[in-house]
C-alpha positions in Angstrom: -53.3 -95.7 13.9 -52.1 -92.1 13.9 -55.7 -90.9 13.8 -56.4 -92.9 17.0 -53.4 -91.4 18.8 -54.3 -87.9 17.6 -57.9 -88.3 18.8 -56.7 -89.5 22.2 -54.3 -86.5 22.6 -57.1 -84.1 21.7 -59.6 -85.8 24.1 -57.0 -85.5 26.9 -56.4 -81.9 26.0 -60.2 -81.1 26.2 -60.5 -83.0 29.5 -57.6 -81.0 31.0 -59.1 -77.7 29.8 -62.5 -78.7 31.1 -61.0 -79.6 34.6 -59.4 -76.2 34.9 -62.5 -74.4 33.7 -64.7 -76.3 36.1 -62.4 -75.5 39.1 -62.2 -71.7 38.5 -65.8 -71.0 39.6 -65.2 -72.9 42.8 -62.2 -70.6 43.6 -64.3 -67.5 43.0 -67.0 -68.8 45.3 -64.5 -69.7 48.0 -63.3 -66.1 48.0 -66.9 -64.6 47.9 -68.1 -62.5 50.8 -70.0 -64.5 53.5 -73.7 -63.7 54.0 -73.1 -62.2 57.5 -70.7 -59.6 56.0 -73.3 -58.7 53.4 -75.8 -57.9 56.1 -73.3 -55.6 57.8 -72.5 -53.9 54.4 -76.2 -53.0 54.1 -75.9 -50.8 57.2 -72.9 -49.0 55.8 -73.4 -45.4 54.7 -73.8 -44.5 51.0 -70.4 -43.8 49.6 -71.7 -41.1 47.2 -73.2 -39.0 50.0 -71.0 -36.5 51.9 -70.6 -36.7 55.6 -72.0 -33.9 57.7 -69.6 -32.7 60.4 -68.9 -29.7 62.4 -65.1 -29.2 62.9 -65.7 -27.0 66.0 -62.3 -26.2 67.6 -60.4 -29.0 65.8 -57.0 -28.0 64.3 -55.1 -29.6 61.4 -51.4 -30.4 61.6 -48.9 -27.5 61.6 -47.2 -26.8 58.3 -43.6 -27.7 58.0 -41.1 -25.0 58.8 -38.2 -24.1 56.5 -34.9 -24.2 58.2 -32.7 -21.2 57.8 -29.3 -22.2 56.4 -26.2 -20.1 56.6 -24.5 -19.0 53.4 -21.7 -21.6 54.1 -24.2 -24.4 54.6 -26.0 -23.6 51.3 -22.6 -23.6 49.6 -21.8 -27.0 51.2 -25.1 -28.5 50.1 -24.5 -27.4 46.6 -21.8 -30.0 46.4 -23.2 -32.6 48.9 -25.8 -34.0 46.4 -26.9 -37.0 48.6 -27.1 -35.0 51.8 -24.9 -37.3 53.8 -22.8 -34.5 55.2 -19.7 -35.7 53.3 -18.5 -34.3 50.0 -16.9 -36.9 47.8 -14.6 -36.2 45.0 -17.2 -37.1 42.4 -19.7 -34.7 44.0 -17.2 -31.9 44.0 -16.3 -32.5 40.3 -19.9 -32.9 39.2 -20.5 -29.1 39.2 -17.7 -28.7 36.7 -19.0 -31.3 34.2 -21.2 -28.9 32.3 -18.3 -26.5 31.9 -16.1 -29.4 30.7 -18.7 -30.4 28.1 -18.7 -26.9 26.8 -15.0 -26.9 26.3 -14.9 -30.5 24.9 -15.9 -29.5 21.3 -15.5 -33.0 19.7 -17.3 -34.8 22.6 -14.6 -37.5 23.2 -14.4 -36.7 27.0 -10.8 -35.6 26.5 -9.8 -32.0 26.7 -6.9 -31.2 24.3 -4.8 -28.2 24.4 -6.3 -27.0 21.2 -9.9 -27.2 22.6 -8.8 -25.2 25.7 -6.9 -22.7 23.5 -9.9 -22.2 21.3 -12.1 -21.4 24.3 -9.6 -19.0 25.7 -9.2 -17.2 22.3 -13.0 -17.0 21.9 -13.3 -15.5 25.4 -10.5 -13.0 24.7 -12.0 -11.9 21.3 -15.4 -11.5 22.9 -14.0 -9.2 25.5 -11.8 -7.2 23.1 -14.5 -4.7 22.1 -12.3 -2.3 20.1 -10.3 -5.1 18.4 -6.9 -3.8 19.3 -5.8 -7.3 20.6 -5.4 -5.9 24.1 -7.7 -5.8 27.0 -8.1 -2.6 28.9 -9.3 -2.9 32.6 -12.8 -2.1 31.5 -12.8 -4.8 28.8 -11.2 -7.3 31.2 -14.0 -6.6 33.7 -16.5 -8.1 31.2 -14.8 -11.5 31.5 -15.9 -11.8 35.2 -18.3 -14.7 35.7 -21.9 -13.6 36.0 -23.7 -14.3 39.3 -26.3 -16.9 39.0 -29.8 -15.9 40.0 -31.4 -19.2 38.9 -32.1 -20.3 42.5 -34.5 -17.5 43.3 -38.0 -18.4 44.5 -40.7 -17.3 42.1 -43.4 -17.2 44.8 
């Protein structure tokens, strides 16, 4: 009895697959190009050949112009990341995140007094050239932040 049921299930399965397989070519034929369109395509130029044209006095579009920003506008846009003409607190603080990560030695996103003290001591010892544990005006001048030239155009 189980062989008869199994044979019927397999026969139905083959019949279902055959129906889908038989219908697929009909869908392809329905989407095929009509004969009238094939006749028009025969008059189309060869896509591998280049067109011959004389541009004459035609002109292309003008190149975009760079706007001249004032120094204050450039400074404003350094903070206004999404260019909506509003500086949010997160945008203002985002420029300091790299400096914060340098100070946060253990990487727990908390800056302890010890981490801040270590950074200050390292900066002091780096500036104290003669090792007398005092900074002269010349040594103190070395602690001045360096100007960033990373935004220069290399063209």
